N, C-alpha and C positions, 0 to 999 in steps of 0.2 A: 601682351596686350589686356590682361586682366589686374592689373592695379592699382587703378584709382579711374577716373573722371568717369567720362562720357559712357567709353567701350566697358568701363565696370560695368553701369547701371545698364547699357544696352545689353551684355552676356548677364545679367540677373533675370531681365526682362525674357530672354529667351530661357532662362531657365527654370524659371516659371512653367512654362507652358511642358519644355519638352526633360522629363528626371534624368534621361537618358547622356542627352548634351548636358545636364548640372554636372554627374559624373564626370564625363570629360573633360570639364572647365574643371570642377575640383582638382582633376589627378594632373593638371598643368600647372596647378599653383598649388604643386607638394601635397593638395588633399591624395581621396583615392576615396577607395569602398567601402573601406571603412566610415569613413564621416556621413556616409547613409545608412547605415541601418540603419537609422531611427526610423528611416522612410518608411518601412517595410512592417508586414503584417504576420506577424506568426504566431501560431497557436489561438488561433481566435480574438488576439488581440491587438483594434483600430491601429491605426498607422495614423502618428501624432499629422495636423496640417502640415505640408511643405513650406518653411521660412529659408531663407537663403540670406538674412538680414545680416546670420552670425555661424559661422559654423563654431562650435565645441570639439576642442582637439577629445581623444578618447582615448580612454585606455585602455590598452590589451590586454588579456593575460590568458595565457593558453597553460592548459595544463593535460598534468599525464600522468593514465590509468597508473592501478597498484593492485597486484596480486591479492594482497593481504586480505584475509580472510578475518571480518570483524562481526558483531552483531548489528542486530540493526533493529527495530520496531517492525511489530506485525509481518516478520517473514520471519521463514528459517526454520529450521529442527525444535520440534517443542517436546519439552519434557512432561509426562503423566504426573499429577498432582492431585491434591484430596478434593472430597466437596469443596464449595469457596468459603462454604461458613467452616473454613475448620483452618483456614488458612492462616496463621498464624503472620507478626509481626515479622519473624527471623525464618520462617520452614521452607522457605523458598529461596534462601542466598545463592545457595549451590547451582542455581540455574545459570543466573547471571555470568557466576563465579567459573562456569565452564564456558561460557561461551555463549548463552541461548538468550531470546528474552520474549518466547512463549511459552504458557503451558497450557496442556489440557487439563479441564476443571469440572469434570463429573458433579454437577449439582444431583446427589440421592434423596429422589423424592419418595423412599420404597417405605416409608411409614406414615405419609399422609396417602396413599390411593383412595382412602374411604372421606376425606374430611380438608376440611382444608389448611393450608400453611398457616401453621401457628405465628405468632409477632412475633417471638425470640426469633425462630429460623430467619425470617424476614432480616431482621436487625443483625445477626449472626454474618446472615450475605452481605451486608453492608458495612461490616467490621473486617469482612475475607476480602473485597474488593478496595479498600483504603488500605489492607496490610499488602498486596498487589502493588499501589501504587507508593507505599515505602519503598517499596524490591528494587522500582524501574523496570516492572513485569508487564503485558497484558495476557488477556486471556484469550483459548477456543473454549467457548463454553458452552456444554450439552447437558439439560436437565434427562434424565429417565426415572423409572420407578423400580426397575431393576439393573445389577448388574452382574449378569452369570459368571460363575468364576473359570468355568472352563466353556469350552464353546458343543458340548454334549449335555450341558444341565438350559442353555438356553431354549429352549421348548419347553419348558414350565414354567418363561418366569413372567411375572403377571405385570401387566400395566392398568389405566385407570379407564373408568366411563370419557366419552366423549364430553360432555357435559362435564363431568373434573377437571378432564384437561386443560376447558379455558379458561374454569373459572381459576384454576392455577395458575393460567399464564398470565388473569387479569390479576392476578396479586402481586405476583415478580412484575409487572407494567413497571410502575414505579421504580423499584429499584436495581431492574435494566437503564430506565433512561436517566437517571443520575450517577449511573456508573457506567455510561457508554464509552468513558475518556481509557477504560483500560478493560476493554473486552475487541479484540481483534476482530471477531466474527464469532455468529454463536452459529452450531448446528440444531439441527431438528428437535431432535430429540423424542422425548415425551408418549412416542410412538413403538411399542413390542417390544422384544428386546435388545438393549443395552441401548436403548432410546434410536434403534436405528431400524425405523420403519417396515420391520418385516417381524413378523411370530407374534401379531398381538392376541393378548389373552377375553380383549374387549372389541374384537373385529374393528378395528381402527384402522387396518389398509385397506375400506374400499375407498374409491375416487373420489367420495363424496364426502366423508371424514377425513381422509389425507387431506381435502383441500379447504376445509373448517380448519384446520390443526396448521395450516399456513395461511392463512388471513389470520387468525389469532396471535399468530406471530410476530406477522408483518405489522397487527394495530400495535404490539406491545414496544416493537424496538424503533429506534430512531429512524428515519427516513435515509439519511443515510452511514448506517450500520448494514454489512451482509447477512444476509441467512445463508448458509449452505445446507442443502437439505440430501440425503442419500442416493437417490436413485434418478439419472437422470430419463429415463422412460417417464417417470412424472412430470419433471420438468418441459420434455421433448409433447407430453399430451396437452398442458395447458396452453405452452408459450411455442405453438409450430416453429414463430422465425424467430430468431434468438436477439438480445437486444443494442442497438449501435454503443458506442461510446458516448454520444451525444446526449441519449438519455440518459447513461448513467450518470454523465456529468452534470444534469441538472439539477433542478432546488427542489425538484419535485416527482424522481425519479419513477418508471413505474413498477410494478412487480417484477415484470421479468428484467430488469437491469438491475433488479436489488436480491438475486436468488443465484447463488454459484451449484456447486457442488462438494461434496467431500466421498474421497474415496477409501474404504475402508477394511480394503483386500487390495491395494494397488497391485497393480505387475503380477499376482500371486495366481492366475490360472486364465485361461481362453477366454471367458470372459468377464476374468478380474471376481470370482465366485458371487455370481448370482447377477455384479452391477451392468453390465453391460446385458444380462441374459434377453435371449430372444429365440422365436422359432427358427431362424435360421441366422445361417454365416449373415446375410446379406443385411438382414434387420438388428442382426448385434451390429455388424459394421455400422449404419447408418446412426444408432446409438452414438456410435465412438466418436463420428466425424460431428454430431450435433453437441459433446460433452466438448471437441477441441475448440468449436468456434463459440461454445457459449461462455466457455472458460477466459475466451480470450479478452473479456470486458470484466467479467464478476472475480475472475483469480476460481482456482479451485485446494481440497488440501486434503488430509486423511490419515490413512498410514498403508503399511505392508501388510501381510499375514502370512498365516503357517498358510504354506502350499500345500492342498490336498493330494494333489499329484505331482512330485517335485520336476517331475519332465517337463509339465505344462508351463511354471513358472520362468518369467522373463527374470533374470538377477543378473544377467552381466553389467558391465560398465556400460555400453552401445547401448543394454535397453532404457535406463534409468536415464540420462543424457536424451535420448531422441523422444524416449515419451515426459521426462518431465519436462521438456520444452514445449510438444504439442498438446499436452494437457492444464501448459499455465500452471504449476503448482506453486504451491506459495507457501505452506508449510508443511508437514512432518513429523510424525511419530517418531521422536529419536529411540523412545525407549523398546519398542515392538516393530518388525522381526529383525531379529538380530543373523537369522539368518540368510537376508538380506544386504544387510551391513558388512559384514565377513566377506560374504563377492565383491564387494563395493569397496573393502579396505585391498584386501588382495588385485584386485584389478588398477588399482592407484588413482581412480577418480572420486575417492569420499572426500576428498580435500573440494575437488569442482563441484560436487554435490551440493556443499554446506554455501559457497560461495553463490548458486546463482540459484539457490529457492527462492520463490518472489523476485521482489527486484532487484539490481544493483547498476546507481545510476551514478555513470563515469562523466564529470564535467568537462568540454572541449575546449571551450573557448567563454570568459567573461568579459565583458565589453563594458564602461562608465563613463561617464565625461568628465573630465579631469581637472575642471572647477565649474562649479555651481554658485549662486547667490542665495544666501536666506529669503525666506516665501517661493525661489524659482522651482524647474524643475530639472530632474537630473537622468539625461538619456542612459537607457542600458539595453542590455542584448546577453542572452547566456543559449548556449547549445552543449547539449549534453546527452548520451544514448545509455541507455540502457539494456545493460548485458546478462539481468537476469534471464528468467521464466515466464515474471509474469510483471502485472502491474501493479504500484504500490492497494493494497485492500482499499482504504481509506482517504478522505481527500487531506490532502495536505499541500502546500504551494511553499515556494523561495519567499527569499530574503535576504535587501542589501541593509547591512548593517554597518554604520559608521560610527568609529572609537574612536575618542579624543584621548589626546596627549593624557588626560589623568585617568582612563581607561572607561569613562563614561559612554555608554551605547545607544545608539538611539537607531530605531528598528523601523524600518522599511518595508513595509508587506508588498510585493511587486502582483498586480492584480494580473489575472489571466494566467496564472504557471500553477495548477494545480498538475500536480505529479504524476496524476492517473492517467494523463498525458502520453504520458512518455512507452509509447509499443514498446516490447522485446526487439531486442536485434535492429531498432532504425534509431537513430539521431531524432529530436525534437528539439527545436529553436520556437526562444520566443523575442522578441524586444517592446521596449516601449519607453514611456516616462512615469517618474517617479513622480508628486510632490514635496518638496520639502520645508521642514518650518520652520513659519515665518521667525520663530523666536532662537534659531538655529546659529550658533554663535561664529562667529569669522575663525579662522585657522586651518590646520592640515586633520586631516582623521587618515586614518588606516578602511582599510574596506574589507570587510568580510559579504560573505554566503551566504547562508544559513536555509535551514529548512525545517521549522520547529512542528511540532505537533498541534493539530489543527484544535485543539481543545485549549481555551482557556487557562485551566487550570492544570494545562502540562505544557505549557507554551516557553515558561522560561526554565524548565528542566532540563539538562542539557541530558539528561538517558535517555529519554523522549525524542531527541533529538535526531532526523535523518543522517548518516553520516555519508559524506561523496567516498567512491571509490576509487580516490584519487593518491597520487604520490606526491610525499611533502617535497621541499624542494629547499635546501638551505640560503641556493644562492638567487633567486626568488621574492624570498617571504612566500612562499605558499607552504603552508601549513595547517593541520587541523587540531584546532583547538578544545581537548574533552571537556575541559573541566566548563567550557562558554558552549560549547554544544554547535563551532560553527566554523568555515573554513576563513582563516586569515589568507588572500589573496595578493598578495604584497604591493598590494598597489596604493596612493591616494588618493586622495579627495580632498580640492581647496577650497574653502568656503568664504567669498571675500564681497 
């Protein structure tokens, strides 16, 4: 009774009033729930107005996960590099060759404790970041006035006065702003031995002076770049209530949503060698709970270290798999400390640790309209799960890419798909409509899905594209395109 005539018009009116009845009617006509996918609102994307004048068939792609371990931007094990001013065009090629995309770059300011940073140092920093860009890498960046060779030398480590620190950060601000595209995260630095916010020769570890350095760094960084600091007690004092995801995703996130933690003695003792030091065990546990809640939004990273009392270290696979997830670890030093890595290798979990650090996004389904008109709209929906330990650190969104018979590509950014919404262990769904160019030529287009870098300078660089954790399928045509940095879905769109 839904084929034509008065019955069809009456059915349409009823459907306009009651979406559930509409779904039932579509099912009776050979449609179904998939035809109404566009009516939903997922991930904060407003649902388009209900239109029943025509129903565009949806191409449905079901994808399978993979256990393959592969590098991805802004996550994973990092390698220890030199001062960023010393990075050459080829000095870090081995990092990508060995399967990593992050380097830790400690800026050495030891020669400038009592004077301004010279112009030639700032120029060399620019060159170093340009060389990072050439090699497809991003930096975990920290500036410090000393780097003791051994843990017994740190007591005599020298830093700078607060006024000097603030002037140096102000000098660095333009460099940091211009090169934020290849900076994954900035660690606090500047204060004390190794820039780890302890053992300061200039008494920079008072609450007021720590706060002054914090504020100077937040001012120097773009609002969408995270600052990771050393001690959870500082964050808990400043921001007793941890930030929400909505705050982090906003255009101007508050300080609590911009500051995370780096733990440089992760798993190494009962309080991670002072990271969670407190007067009582209960207070230490409160700090741990705070760090777990905060890192759910801001991520975390760092390194293990030599355990002062080996019996206290938590070195088993069960330990790293449990606490890596609890503390939302995004990045970890692969060059230190080998004792932990040996245990993880022996326990058989090293590959899993490598896969789960940071985000790991598995597409489940992708759907899009199978036909469209130039200047019209294209319905789409995406469902994916995050099998990593953390959200992506920085903004990054999805895009549909239409590829014509000549291989030319049209990129269609999908609004509202910031991948930081992907909560570890959960499924994230989005749907909506995207406008097609009015001048789009008629014909058949292969449809790909991409997650390019958010920075304009890197958006077209496949090395910086996020790769989904999905298996290729020769039958359906699903295939990762490494040269283009996008996933062919094996589906087509007809524009007419």
